[in-house]
Backbone of each chain as ProteinMPNN parsed JSONL, in Angstrom:
{"seq_chain_A": "DGGITQSPKYLFRKEGQNVTLSCEQNLNHDAMYWYRQDPGQGLRLIYYSQIVNDFQKGDIAEGYSVSREKKESFPLTVTSAQKNPTAFYLCASKGLWTGEDIQYFGAGTRLSVL", "coords_chain_A": {"N_chain_A": [[12.646, -47.705, -98.23], [12.05, -46.707, -94.878], [12.767, -43.569, -93.347], [14.83, -40.74, -92.408], [15.687, -37.94, -94.251], [18.223, -35.709, -94.778], [19.267, -32.722, -96.304], [21.38, -30.193, -97.802], [24.339, -32.334, -97.579], [26.654, -30.957, -97.022], [27.085, -27.478, -96.487], [27.571, -24.093, -97.323], [27.806, -20.846, -96.047], [27.542, -17.425, -96.795], [28.514, -14.237, -95.424], [25.835, -12.478, -93.93], [23.874, -13.871, -95.232], [20.921, -15.843, -95.583], [20.318, -19.285, -95.037], [18.828, -22.446, -95.901], [18.123, -25.521, -94.421], [17.221, -28.755, -95.296], [14.808, -31.169, -94.177], [13.324, -34.221, -94.357], [10.899, -36.72, -93.692], [9.719, -40.09, -93.884], [8.399, -41.651, -92.115], [6.003, -41.356, -90.992], [5.834, -39.913, -88.645], [4.755, -37.83, -85.948], [6.141, -35.877, -84.463], [8.901, -33.659, -84.862], [12.318, -32.597, -84.837], [15.014, -30.237, -84.423], [18.475, -30.2, -83.949], [21.532, -28.779, -82.798], [24.947, -29.486, -83.105], [27.951, -29.047, -81.552], [31.505, -29.386, -81.231], [32.345, -31.268, -78.399], [30.148, -30.398, -76.977], [27.817, -31.823, -77.069], [24.364, -32.378, -77.965], [22.205, -29.737, -78.766], [18.974, -28.449, -78.449], [17.157, -26.847, -80.982], [14.67, -26.16, -82.297], [11.364, -27.613, -82.091], [8.615, -29.625, -83.214], [5.351, -30.737, -82.785], [3.137, -31.116, -84.241], [1.525, -30.456, -87.371], [1.839, -27.137, -88.6], [2.485, -26.043, -86.17], [4.988, -25.187, -83.822], [7.709, -25.151, -81.482], [10.032, -23.206, -79.581], [13.304, -24.3, -78.81], [16.183, -24.743, -76.777], [18.089, -23.035, -77.886], [17.093, -21.118, -79.838], [17.464, -18.604, -81.004], [18.207, -16.699, -83.886], [17.483, -18.604, -85.67], [14.917, -20.102, -87.752], [11.859, -21.922, -88.368], [9.523, -23.986, -90.202], [6.437, -25.789, -90.481], [4.71, -27.024, -92.579], [3.893, -29.327, -93.744], [3.396, -32.701, -92.696], [5.534, -34.341, -93.247], [7.786, -32.759, -93.521], [10.25, -30.492, -92.277], [11.783, -27.867, -92.451], [14.747, -25.982, -91.678], [15.794, -22.705, -91.211], [18.717, -20.893, -91.216], [19.402, -17.855, -90.127], [20.754, -14.563, -90.952], [21.076, -13.396, -88.544], [22.144, -15.218, -86.86], [25.098, -15.462, -85.509], [27.181, -17.207, -85.212], [27.167, -19.68, -86.949], [28.467, -22.0, -87.715], [28.478, -25.403, -87.545], [27.342, -28.776, -86.869], [24.325, -29.966, -87.99], [21.479, -31.637, -86.898], [18.584, -33.441, -87.699], [15.635, -34.861, -86.351], [13.047, -37.307, -85.729], [9.985, -38.45, -84.195], [7.548, -40.832, -83.265], [4.573, -40.02, -81.717], [2.459, -41.41, -80.654], [2.949, -44.073, -80.773], [4.07, -45.533, -78.796], [6.659, -46.214, -78.921], [8.759, -44.477, -78.34], [11.263, -43.569, -79.27], [13.729, -41.537, -80.746], [14.483, -40.903, -84.126], [17.211, -40.293, -86.278], [18.457, -38.112, -88.861], [21.192, -38.013, -91.28], [22.581, -35.713, -91.018], [23.66, -32.261, -91.541], [26.414, -30.397, -92.427], [27.335, -27.217, -91.687], [29.13, -24.439, -92.797], [30.889, -21.322, -92.577], [31.726, -19.026, -95.1]], "CA_chain_A": [[13.024, -47.775, -96.827], [11.647, -45.541, -94.112], [13.859, -42.888, -92.69], [14.898, -39.282, -92.416], [16.651, -37.468, -95.233], [18.663, -34.331, -94.625], [20.077, -32.221, -97.421], [22.499, -30.959, -98.35], [25.239, -32.894, -96.58], [27.552, -29.85, -96.695], [26.504, -26.198, -96.89], [28.425, -22.959, -97.0], [27.036, -19.612, -95.948], [28.278, -16.164, -96.839], [28.092, -13.241, -94.439], [24.572, -11.812, -94.212], [23.005, -14.723, -96.044], [20.099, -16.867, -94.959], [20.373, -20.577, -95.705], [17.797, -23.362, -95.414], [18.467, -26.927, -94.354], [16.03, -29.561, -95.534], [14.61, -32.401, -93.43], [12.115, -34.924, -94.801], [10.779, -38.062, -93.119], [8.604, -40.903, -94.387], [8.094, -42.571, -91.022], [4.681, -40.971, -90.493], [5.986, -39.421, -87.275], [4.148, -36.53, -85.678], [7.082, -34.914, -83.891], [10.19, -33.479, -85.518], [13.236, -31.818, -83.998], [16.306, -29.802, -84.943], [19.533, -30.065, -82.965], [22.823, -28.287, -83.222], [26.014, -30.193, -82.416], [29.282, -28.461, -81.575], [32.474, -30.305, -80.603], [32.428, -31.278, -76.944], [28.958, -29.834, -76.325], [26.649, -32.665, -77.232], [23.287, -31.884, -78.814], [21.348, -28.702, -78.193], [17.709, -28.384, -79.184], [16.891, -25.542, -81.581], [13.21, -26.082, -82.417], [10.675, -28.881, -82.274], [7.227, -29.51, -83.654], [4.586, -31.947, -82.489], [1.993, -31.225, -85.138], [1.608, -29.534, -88.5], [1.524, -25.72, -88.351], [2.801, -25.664, -84.8], [6.343, -25.515, -83.421], [8.124, -24.529, -80.233], [11.457, -22.923, -79.442], [14.099, -25.107, -77.909], [17.09, -24.036, -75.878], [18.963, -22.078, -78.588], [16.336, -20.779, -81.044], [17.796, -17.283, -81.56], [18.938, -16.74, -85.141], [16.951, -19.701, -86.476], [13.47, -20.158, -87.924], [11.385, -23.185, -88.932], [8.128, -24.067, -90.611], [5.934, -27.183, -90.51], [3.522, -26.963, -93.42], [3.514, -30.711, -94.042], [3.831, -33.626, -91.657], [6.784, -34.979, -93.624], [8.864, -31.81, -93.764], [10.523, -29.553, -91.18], [13.008, -27.147, -92.834], [15.367, -25.042, -90.739], [16.503, -21.587, -91.827], [19.724, -20.231, -90.402], [19.337, -16.479, -90.6], [21.96, -13.754, -90.788], [21.161, -13.019, -87.136], [22.924, -16.251, -86.164], [26.47, -14.97, -85.729], [28.143, -18.314, -85.167], [26.375, -20.792, -87.45], [29.266, -23.171, -88.072], [28.133, -26.526, -86.673], [26.709, -29.94, -87.483], [22.904, -29.863, -87.664], [20.806, -32.925, -86.954], [17.13, -33.475, -87.654], [15.142, -36.114, -85.797], [11.595, -37.417, -85.641], [9.518, -39.45, -83.226], [6.124, -41.091, -83.252], [4.097, -39.658, -80.39], [1.413, -42.291, -80.168], [3.31, -45.446, -81.1], [4.602, -46.204, -77.614], [8.025, -46.657, -79.179], [9.579, -43.616, -77.486], [12.62, -43.47, -79.813], [13.985, -40.544, -81.786], [15.271, -41.355, -85.269], [17.988, -39.169, -86.751], [19.034, -38.046, -90.185], [22.656, -38.122, -91.334], [23.173, -34.434, -90.639], [24.174, -31.26, -92.485], [27.519, -29.63, -91.843], [27.278, -25.843, -92.173], [30.338, -23.65, -92.566], [30.82, -19.927, -93.033], [32.809, -18.664, -96.024]], "C_chain_A": [[12.58, -46.515, -96.103], [12.838, -44.896, -93.457], [13.75, -41.394, -92.786], [16.004, -38.849, -93.363], [16.963, -36.008, -94.981], [19.487, -33.933, -95.847], [20.269, -30.715, -97.29], [23.355, -31.546, -97.231], [26.233, -31.819, -96.102], [26.945, -28.558, -97.247], [27.424, -25.086, -96.435], [27.595, -21.687, -97.027], [27.965, -18.413, -96.025], [27.745, -15.24, -95.765], [26.778, -12.603, -94.856], [23.571, -12.626, -94.995], [22.16, -15.633, -95.16], [20.268, -18.174, -95.735], [19.341, -21.498, -95.077], [18.272, -24.794, -95.525], [17.175, -27.736, -94.462], [16.01, -30.793, -94.644], [13.276, -33.002, -93.84], [12.085, -36.306, -94.161], [9.562, -38.777, -93.705], [8.228, -41.981, -93.383], [6.7, -42.337, -90.449], [4.729, -40.526, -89.029], [5.358, -38.044, -87.123], [5.173, -35.482, -85.261], [8.382, -34.873, -84.686], [11.003, -32.464, -84.723], [14.435, -31.367, -84.823], [17.268, -29.615, -83.776], [20.766, -29.457, -83.632], [23.873, -29.043, -82.416], [27.332, -29.463, -82.643], [30.236, -29.407, -80.865], [32.471, -30.161, -79.084], [31.198, -30.754, -76.228], [27.731, -30.691, -76.48], [25.629, -32.035, -78.148], [22.483, -30.826, -78.08], [20.119, -28.505, -79.076], [17.446, -26.974, -79.679], [15.383, -25.296, -81.632], [12.645, -27.503, -82.443], [9.22, -28.612, -82.618], [6.523, -30.826, -83.371], [3.431, -32.158, -83.452], [2.158, -30.197, -86.254], [1.128, -28.145, -88.09], [1.726, -25.292, -86.907], [4.231, -26.066, -84.478], [6.706, -24.681, -82.198], [9.621, -24.278, -80.241], [12.088, -23.914, -78.484], [15.012, -24.226, -77.084], [17.907, -22.933, -76.559], [18.323, -21.608, -79.889], [16.764, -19.463, -81.709], [18.645, -17.407, -82.812], [18.498, -17.85, -86.071], [15.452, -19.521, -86.649], [13.103, -21.482, -88.58], [9.965, -22.999, -89.454], [7.726, -25.54, -90.602], [4.607, -27.159, -91.266], [3.01, -28.345, -93.789], [4.058, -31.608, -92.943], [5.227, -34.17, -91.952], [7.996, -34.057, -93.575], [9.014, -30.802, -92.643], [11.817, -28.797, -91.503], [13.456, -26.14, -91.782], [16.091, -23.957, -91.521], [17.463, -20.982, -90.817], [19.817, -18.801, -90.922], [20.658, -15.75, -90.372], [22.13, -13.286, -89.343], [21.943, -14.042, -86.309], [24.391, -15.986, -86.469], [27.517, -16.07, -85.734], [27.473, -19.593, -85.662], [27.156, -22.068, -87.735], [29.036, -24.293, -87.07], [27.611, -27.668, -87.532], [25.257, -29.93, -87.026], [22.221, -31.214, -87.899], [19.302, -32.741, -86.832], [16.703, -34.832, -87.113], [13.618, -36.122, -85.826], [11.222, -38.511, -84.659], [8.02, -39.613, -83.369], [5.6, -40.84, -81.852], [3.109, -40.67, -79.828], [1.708, -43.766, -80.443], [3.728, -46.235, -79.879], [6.06, -46.599, -77.767], [9.045, -45.793, -78.462], [10.993, -43.384, -77.999], [12.683, -42.349, -80.827], [14.858, -41.16, -82.868], [15.935, -40.137, -85.894], [18.335, -39.284, -88.232], [20.551, -38.078, -90.109], [23.353, -36.796, -91.089], [23.582, -33.56, -91.818], [25.269, -30.481, -91.779], [27.543, -28.252, -92.497], [28.563, -25.107, -91.803], [30.141, -22.252, -93.13], [32.002, -19.626, -93.935], [33.481, -17.38, -95.584]], "O_chain_A": [[12.705, -45.405, -96.621], [13.794, -45.564, -93.061], [12.723, -40.848, -93.189], [17.129, -39.34, -93.28], [16.064, -35.166, -94.971], [20.296, -34.712, -96.352], [19.414, -30.03, -96.727], [23.108, -31.274, -96.056], [26.601, -31.781, -94.928], [26.366, -28.547, -98.333], [27.979, -25.113, -95.337], [26.78, -21.484, -97.927], [29.03, -18.387, -95.407], [26.643, -15.443, -95.254], [26.618, -12.223, -96.016], [22.521, -12.114, -95.381], [22.618, -16.127, -94.13], [20.353, -18.159, -96.963], [19.008, -21.373, -93.898], [18.757, -25.23, -96.569], [16.176, -27.438, -93.806], [17.051, -31.395, -94.381], [12.227, -32.375, -93.691], [13.108, -36.986, -94.091], [8.529, -38.167, -93.981], [7.798, -43.075, -93.75], [6.272, -43.038, -89.532], [3.781, -40.74, -88.274], [5.413, -37.209, -88.026], [5.078, -34.323, -85.667], [8.896, -35.903, -85.123], [10.458, -31.599, -84.037], [14.824, -32.022, -85.79], [16.951, -28.979, -82.771], [21.0, -29.6, -84.832], [23.728, -29.225, -81.207], [27.772, -29.284, -83.779], [29.817, -30.157, -79.984], [32.581, -29.054, -78.556], [31.19, -30.668, -75.0], [26.66, -30.282, -76.032], [25.983, -31.241, -79.019], [22.126, -30.999, -76.915], [20.225, -28.407, -80.298], [17.499, -26.016, -78.908], [14.891, -24.321, -81.065], [13.344, -28.461, -82.77], [8.676, -27.54, -82.355], [7.04, -31.899, -83.682], [2.82, -33.226, -83.486], [2.85, -29.193, -86.09], [0.159, -27.993, -87.346], [1.182, -24.273, -86.479], [4.652, -27.171, -84.821], [6.095, -23.649, -81.92], [10.386, -25.039, -80.833], [11.489, -24.312, -77.485], [14.659, -23.1, -76.734], [18.366, -22.003, -75.896], [18.952, -21.692, -80.944], [16.447, -19.243, -82.878], [19.657, -18.107, -82.829], [19.071, -18.025, -87.146], [14.789, -18.885, -85.829], [13.924, -22.094, -89.262], [9.304, -21.996, -89.182], [8.575, -26.425, -90.703], [3.533, -27.258, -90.674], [1.833, -28.515, -94.109], [5.079, -31.295, -92.331], [6.008, -34.431, -91.036], [9.13, -34.537, -93.587], [8.02, -30.308, -92.112], [12.848, -29.063, -90.886], [12.639, -25.53, -91.093], [16.907, -24.254, -92.393], [17.074, -20.608, -89.711], [20.266, -18.576, -92.045], [21.555, -16.251, -89.695], [23.207, -12.831, -88.961], [22.352, -13.753, -85.184], [24.862, -16.261, -87.572], [28.63, -15.866, -86.219], [27.234, -20.503, -84.868], [26.555, -23.115, -87.973], [29.359, -24.157, -85.89], [27.461, -27.544, -88.747], [24.978, -29.889, -85.828], [22.371, -31.836, -88.951], [18.813, -31.993, -85.985], [17.348, -35.843, -87.393], [12.982, -35.074, -85.934], [12.03, -39.381, -84.335], [7.302, -38.634, -83.573], [6.132, -41.393, -80.889], [2.956, -40.759, -78.61], [0.815, -44.607, -80.354], [3.743, -47.466, -79.907], [6.641, -47.229, -76.883], [10.08, -46.292, -78.021], [11.862, -43.025, -77.205], [11.798, -42.219, -81.673], [15.84, -41.844, -82.58], [15.315, -39.082, -86.03], [18.484, -40.377, -88.78], [21.13, -38.159, -89.025], [24.577, -36.75, -90.966], [23.814, -34.04, -92.928], [25.076, -29.972, -90.675], [27.745, -28.13, -93.706], [29.018, -25.147, -90.66], [29.337, -22.033, -94.036], [33.145, -19.927, -93.592], [34.416, -16.917, -96.239]]}, "seq_chain_B": "GDSVTQMEGPVTLSEEAFLTINCTYTATGYPSLFWYVQYPGEGLQLLLKATKADDKGSNKGFEATYRKETTSFHLEKGSVQVSDSAVYFCALNNPGGYQKVTFGTGTKLQVIP", "coords_chain_B": {"N_chain_B": [[15.056, -28.956, -64.015], [15.192, -31.737, -66.381], [18.222, -33.661, -66.664], [21.301, -35.029, -67.969], [24.265, -36.663, -67.209], [27.396, -37.493, -68.36], [30.418, -39.436, -68.319], [33.479, -37.793, -69.022], [35.249, -37.807, -72.119], [38.176, -38.138, -74.179], [37.893, -41.732, -74.329], [40.237, -44.171, -74.434], [40.954, -47.358, -75.526], [42.435, -50.609, -75.711], [41.982, -53.117, -78.221], [39.637, -55.685, -77.451], [39.478, -55.049, -74.778], [37.687, -54.281, -71.677], [34.781, -52.28, -71.534], [33.439, -49.462, -69.894], [31.149, -46.887, -69.754], [30.14, -44.246, -67.936], [26.945, -43.042, -66.887], [24.711, -40.826, -65.463], [21.555, -39.567, -64.283], [19.109, -36.934, -63.893], [15.799, -36.568, -63.176], [12.278, -36.028, -63.024], [9.564, -38.197, -62.2], [9.125, -41.059, -64.354], [11.349, -41.716, -66.445], [12.245, -42.896, -69.781], [15.268, -44.476, -70.775], [18.19, -44.144, -72.815], [20.848, -45.243, -74.974], [22.683, -43.805, -77.506], [24.604, -44.06, -80.539], [27.17, -42.476, -82.409], [28.752, -42.492, -85.393], [31.672, -41.304, -87.14], [30.941, -38.332, -88.91], [28.273, -38.927, -89.25], [24.697, -39.277, -88.463], [22.886, -39.833, -85.339], [22.444, -43.107, -83.998], [20.16, -45.355, -82.529], [21.31, -47.326, -79.9], [20.674, -48.917, -77.631], [17.938, -49.364, -75.269], [16.014, -48.706, -72.273], [13.07, -48.982, -70.425], [11.99, -49.004, -67.868], [12.617, -49.27, -64.304], [15.273, -51.451, -63.412], [15.246, -52.74, -65.829], [17.131, -54.2, -68.46], [18.883, -53.11, -71.17], [20.109, -54.276, -74.311], [22.413, -54.795, -77.01], [24.294, -55.694, -79.816], [26.387, -56.668, -78.222], [26.703, -54.728, -76.331], [25.577, -53.501, -73.147], [23.248, -52.129, -70.781], [21.934, -51.223, -67.628], [18.999, -50.089, -66.129], [19.078, -48.263, -63.354], [17.301, -47.254, -60.824], [17.666, -46.586, -58.168], [20.209, -45.558, -57.976], [20.111, -43.698, -59.919], [21.24, -44.232, -62.512], [22.7, -45.336, -65.646], [24.704, -47.031, -66.872], [26.909, -47.787, -69.558], [28.145, -50.828, -70.893], [30.577, -53.095, -72.236], [31.918, -56.203, -72.946], [34.155, -56.855, -74.529], [35.771, -54.851, -76.556], [35.864, -53.712, -79.984], [37.775, -52.48, -82.803], [35.97, -51.369, -84.569], [34.043, -50.345, -82.907], [34.704, -47.799, -82.279], [33.616, -44.588, -81.766], [31.262, -41.94, -80.982], [29.441, -41.901, -78.009], [26.233, -41.401, -76.739], [24.324, -40.769, -73.911], [20.891, -40.658, -73.027], [17.655, -39.331, -72.085], [14.086, -39.705, -72.036], [11.382, -38.054, -70.902], [8.189, -38.803, -70.226], [6.45, -37.071, -69.034], [7.158, -34.587, -69.815], [7.535, -32.24, -72.6], [7.885, -34.0, -74.737], [10.531, -33.847, -75.59], [13.851, -35.004, -75.962], [16.458, -35.422, -73.654], [19.867, -35.041, -73.856], [23.108, -36.341, -72.963], [26.499, -35.043, -72.976], [28.041, -36.598, -74.577], [30.468, -39.204, -75.145], [33.559, -39.846, -76.368], [34.873, -42.707, -77.831], [37.781, -44.429, -78.492], [39.194, -47.146, -80.013], [42.065, -49.027, -80.118], [44.111, -51.084, -82.191]], "CA_chain_B": [[14.7, -29.691, -65.213], [15.889, -32.996, -66.61], [19.611, -33.551, -67.092], [22.068, -36.267, -68.115], [25.694, -36.432, -67.025], [28.232, -38.597, -68.813], [31.851, -39.282, -68.083], [34.142, -37.089, -70.106], [36.213, -38.567, -72.879], [38.001, -39.405, -74.872], [38.281, -42.984, -73.716], [41.07, -44.95, -75.361], [41.108, -48.732, -75.066], [42.964, -51.593, -76.649], [40.998, -54.096, -78.682], [39.274, -56.755, -76.522], [39.369, -54.547, -73.403], [36.342, -54.086, -71.142], [34.352, -50.885, -71.627], [32.351, -48.876, -69.112], [30.927, -45.443, -69.878], [29.179, -43.911, -66.888], [25.874, -42.093, -67.171], [23.721, -40.606, -64.418], [20.513, -38.663, -64.754], [18.183, -36.275, -62.969], [14.501, -36.399, -63.831], [11.097, -36.356, -62.229], [8.741, -39.232, -62.822], [9.688, -42.336, -64.778], [11.809, -41.553, -67.824], [12.915, -43.951, -70.53], [16.691, -44.172, -70.922], [18.716, -44.59, -74.107], [22.199, -45.0, -75.455], [22.822, -43.625, -78.94], [25.982, -44.066, -81.018], [27.39, -41.641, -83.59], [29.998, -42.744, -86.108], [32.165, -40.046, -87.715], [30.233, -37.74, -90.035], [26.921, -39.471, -89.402], [23.729, -38.965, -87.422], [22.865, -40.74, -84.191], [21.662, -44.337, -84.134], [19.836, -45.949, -81.245], [22.073, -48.527, -79.585], [19.823, -49.714, -76.754], [17.038, -48.563, -74.448], [15.339, -49.346, -71.154], [11.909, -48.133, -70.151], [11.615, -48.954, -66.459], [13.658, -49.656, -63.358], [15.82, -52.811, -63.452], [15.313, -53.224, -67.209], [18.452, -54.217, -69.087], [18.902, -53.004, -72.626], [21.306, -54.887, -74.872], [22.488, -54.802, -78.468], [25.658, -55.789, -80.386], [27.343, -56.916, -77.151], [26.602, -53.647, -75.338], [24.492, -53.641, -72.178], [23.084, -51.09, -69.766], [20.82, -51.536, -66.739], [18.309, -48.922, -65.575], [19.161, -48.327, -61.898], [16.59, -46.092, -60.297], [18.171, -46.217, -56.84], [21.418, -44.752, -58.159], [19.819, -42.867, -61.109], [22.344, -44.472, -63.43], [22.446, -46.17, -66.827], [26.066, -47.171, -67.375], [27.071, -48.633, -70.751], [29.241, -51.772, -70.75], [30.804, -54.113, -73.256], [32.957, -57.065, -72.424], [35.331, -56.93, -75.387], [35.534, -53.858, -77.613], [36.535, -53.875, -81.269], [38.122, -51.213, -83.453], [34.751, -50.857, -85.196], [33.216, -49.686, -81.888], [35.162, -46.423, -82.136], [32.494, -43.703, -82.081], [30.836, -41.137, -79.839], [28.279, -42.515, -77.381], [25.402, -40.429, -76.032], [23.274, -41.209, -73.017], [19.76, -39.742, -73.187], [16.414, -39.727, -71.43], [12.838, -39.13, -72.508], [10.453, -38.013, -69.795], [6.848, -38.677, -70.806], [5.719, -35.959, -68.437], [7.585, -33.334, -70.436], [6.92, -31.975, -73.893], [8.365, -34.945, -75.728], [11.882, -33.652, -76.058], [14.824, -35.915, -75.379], [17.601, -34.747, -73.054], [21.089, -35.778, -74.163], [24.383, -36.027, -72.354], [27.436, -34.354, -73.869], [28.713, -37.567, -75.444], [31.78, -39.717, -74.759], [34.24, -40.396, -77.539], [35.616, -43.944, -77.597], [38.739, -44.821, -79.516], [39.737, -48.476, -79.767], [43.272, -49.2, -80.927], [44.408, -52.524, -82.404]], "C_chain_B": [[15.495, -30.982, -65.325], [17.335, -32.756, -67.033], [20.264, -34.921, -67.143], [23.552, -35.921, -68.016], [26.463, -37.679, -67.439], [29.676, -38.352, -68.442], [32.487, -38.618, -69.297], [35.103, -38.028, -70.822], [37.404, -37.7, -73.228], [38.461, -40.594, -74.028], [39.051, -43.783, -74.77], [41.314, -46.328, -74.772], [41.782, -49.571, -76.138], [41.856, -52.557, -77.047], [40.871, -55.221, -77.656], [39.242, -56.306, -75.059], [37.909, -54.407, -73.011], [36.013, -52.592, -71.138], [33.27, -50.575, -70.596], [32.315, -47.39, -69.409], [29.807, -45.089, -68.899], [28.164, -42.869, -67.34], [24.958, -42.026, -65.95], [22.728, -39.556, -64.884], [19.766, -38.036, -63.587], [16.89, -36.043, -63.717], [13.401, -36.665, -62.821], [10.342, -37.473, -62.944], [9.539, -40.448, -63.232], [10.149, -42.25, -66.234], [12.229, -42.871, -68.461], [14.356, -43.512, -70.739], [17.24, -44.821, -72.182], [20.226, -44.421, -74.164], [22.136, -44.918, -76.98], [24.308, -43.658, -79.296], [26.07, -43.226, -82.292], [28.748, -41.962, -84.175], [30.409, -41.466, -86.83], [31.361, -39.6, -88.928], [28.817, -38.2, -90.223], [25.994, -38.96, -88.308], [23.803, -39.969, -86.295], [21.996, -41.962, -84.502], [21.367, -44.853, -82.74], [20.645, -47.218, -81.05], [21.246, -49.465, -78.692], [18.966, -48.781, -75.908], [16.52, -49.394, -73.285], [14.222, -48.422, -70.7], [11.48, -48.099, -68.703], [12.739, -49.51, -65.598], [13.969, -51.143, -63.456], [15.791, -53.438, -64.843], [16.756, -53.215, -67.678], [18.267, -54.121, -70.583], [20.18, -53.626, -73.148], [21.229, -54.903, -76.388], [23.952, -54.856, -78.875], [26.716, -55.983, -79.301], [27.393, -55.831, -76.098], [25.418, -53.907, -74.412], [24.436, -52.42, -71.284], [21.847, -51.423, -68.945], [20.293, -50.261, -66.093], [18.279, -49.08, -64.049], [18.515, -47.088, -61.309], [17.173, -45.632, -58.965], [19.421, -45.367, -56.927], [21.277, -43.777, -59.326], [20.943, -42.998, -62.131], [21.931, -45.401, -64.565], [23.792, -46.356, -67.537], [26.131, -48.151, -68.541], [28.296, -49.531, -70.564], [29.338, -52.672, -71.971], [32.027, -54.915, -72.833], [34.245, -57.059, -73.229], [35.117, -56.004, -76.583], [36.362, -54.188, -78.858], [36.855, -52.504, -81.852], [36.879, -50.558, -84.058], [33.788, -50.201, -84.196], [33.632, -48.233, -81.665], [34.086, -45.467, -82.645], [32.275, -42.8, -80.875], [29.528, -41.724, -79.31], [27.553, -41.477, -76.535], [24.393, -41.157, -75.164], [22.126, -40.198, -73.096], [18.561, -40.244, -72.39], [15.23, -39.029, -72.077], [11.846, -39.212, -71.36], [9.053, -37.806, -70.339], [6.059, -37.519, -70.233], [6.086, -34.627, -69.046], [6.949, -33.134, -71.787], [7.615, -32.758, -75.003], [9.742, -34.616, -76.277], [12.781, -34.624, -75.299], [15.997, -35.104, -74.844], [18.83, -35.621, -73.252], [22.227, -35.383, -73.232], [25.315, -35.424, -73.4], [28.201, -35.301, -74.784], [30.086, -37.945, -74.912], [32.414, -40.361, -75.981], [35.056, -41.614, -77.132], [36.528, -44.207, -78.781], [39.332, -46.163, -79.124], [40.921, -48.686, -80.701], [43.609, -50.687, -81.031], [45.524, -53.004, -81.48]], "O_chain_B": [[16.349, -31.284, -64.492], [17.635, -31.757, -67.687], [19.843, -35.853, -66.458], [24.026, -34.991, -68.668], [26.216, -38.775, -66.937], [30.106, -37.211, -68.271], [32.087, -38.85, -70.438], [35.691, -38.923, -70.216], [37.608, -36.644, -72.631], [39.304, -40.464, -73.14], [38.548, -44.03, -75.866], [41.818, -46.455, -73.656], [41.701, -49.265, -77.327], [40.91, -52.78, -76.292], [41.862, -55.656, -77.069], [38.997, -57.132, -74.18], [37.014, -54.409, -73.856], [36.847, -51.756, -70.788], [32.308, -51.328, -70.445], [33.338, -46.71, -69.325], [28.68, -45.569, -69.02], [28.49, -41.939, -68.078], [24.487, -43.054, -65.464], [23.024, -38.755, -65.771], [19.789, -38.534, -62.461], [16.878, -35.401, -64.767], [13.58, -37.435, -61.877], [10.478, -37.655, -64.154], [10.501, -40.831, -62.566], [9.429, -42.661, -67.145], [12.531, -43.841, -67.765], [14.636, -42.32, -70.865], [16.813, -45.908, -72.572], [20.8, -43.568, -73.488], [21.621, -45.812, -77.652], [25.162, -43.33, -78.472], [25.175, -43.255, -83.137], [29.776, -41.735, -83.538], [29.556, -40.622, -87.105], [31.125, -40.376, -89.853], [28.203, -37.904, -91.248], [26.425, -38.304, -87.36], [24.665, -40.848, -86.285], [20.967, -41.866, -85.171], [22.226, -44.796, -81.86], [20.67, -48.086, -81.922], [21.138, -50.659, -78.969], [19.217, -47.578, -75.832], [16.578, -50.623, -73.306], [14.415, -47.21, -70.604], [10.677, -47.245, -68.328], [13.679, -50.132, -66.092], [13.073, -51.98, -63.567], [16.266, -54.561, -65.018], [17.519, -52.315, -67.327], [17.582, -54.942, -71.193], [21.227, -53.523, -72.509], [20.153, -55.007, -76.976], [24.769, -54.122, -78.32], [27.84, -55.503, -79.453], [28.057, -55.992, -75.074], [24.395, -54.456, -74.824], [25.448, -51.757, -71.054], [20.831, -51.853, -69.491], [21.064, -49.455, -65.571], [17.551, -49.919, -63.518], [19.107, -46.009, -61.297], [17.179, -44.439, -58.663], [19.673, -44.541, -56.049], [22.241, -43.098, -59.68], [21.524, -42.001, -62.561], [20.956, -46.145, -64.464], [23.983, -45.892, -68.661], [25.496, -49.205, -68.52], [29.352, -49.068, -70.133], [28.348, -52.971, -72.64], [33.04, -54.356, -72.415], [35.323, -57.241, -72.664], [34.373, -56.332, -77.508], [37.401, -54.844, -78.788], [36.279, -51.495, -81.445], [36.756, -49.334, -84.057], [32.816, -49.566, -84.608], [32.963, -47.512, -80.924], [33.692, -45.527, -83.81], [32.998, -42.877, -79.882], [28.615, -42.01, -80.084], [28.16, -40.772, -75.729], [23.692, -42.055, -75.63], [22.374, -38.999, -73.221], [18.466, -41.428, -72.065], [15.348, -37.919, -72.597], [11.507, -40.302, -70.898], [8.753, -36.734, -70.865], [5.114, -37.033, -70.855], [5.398, -33.632, -68.819], [5.945, -33.77, -72.106], [7.893, -32.222, -76.076], [10.082, -35.084, -77.364], [12.505, -35.007, -74.161], [16.476, -34.192, -75.518], [18.842, -36.791, -72.867], [22.303, -34.244, -72.771], [24.955, -35.31, -74.571], [28.93, -34.855, -75.67], [30.781, -37.128, -74.308], [31.87, -41.304, -76.555], [35.843, -41.55, -76.187], [36.09, -44.206, -79.932], [39.901, -46.309, -78.042], [40.8, -48.542, -81.918], [43.417, -51.448, -80.083], [45.9, -54.176, -81.522]]}, "name": "protein", "num_of_chains": 2, "seq": "DGGITQSPKYLFRKEGQNVTLSCEQNLNHDAMYWYRQDPGQGLRLIYYSQIVNDFQKGDIAEGYSVSREKKESFPLTVTSAQKNPTAFYLCASKGLWTGEDIQYFGAGTRLSVLGDSVTQMEGPVTLSEEAFLTINCTYTATGYPSLFWYVQYPGEGLQLLLKATKADDKGSNKGFEATYRKETTSFHLEKGSVQVSDSAVYFCALNNPGGYQKVTFGTGTKLQVIP"}
């Protein structure tokens, strides 16, 4: 089945630690996105990528980093510079040339600070 | 820039009641409009979409009509069920932008038996 896989489902970070959230898609989509979701605030865009080896900052990129070495993969690193990382993180992808215009989402990773 | 405004929740309804969740938008050009649903602990799923003015999107008894004159895309359902309890997000995709989707803040719906 085609879809987006996020792992792990739950993640705990210690003070000063970097952690990496995985996002893999087998939909052959060009564009991938990372969102952060906090209660009552909806979704905020962290980073997005439209093509391999290229990515752009979203609205809240500080304290985060990404890479796009393969079309299928778009990992997000939450660095120690992100002082309030506790949130639900969602990865999404979209086909840019399909005319479908729909973002597909993974099941999310819930990150907490120990 | 583009923006989406949704009515604040939570919305609490009895089973079989009529549902309306208001959504208005601000965008240049001709965006596509979407409703996504998020069940507890899960990602977002597309519920319905409309790509041009006067289009009606529908799915699982939910409907929304793209109203360009009022810049609105209100979600409706004639008879809600307990299983409809979730958070609903209105969103737009503006092809003139850099392919990012703009989301509303979400409206939590709770349906009680």
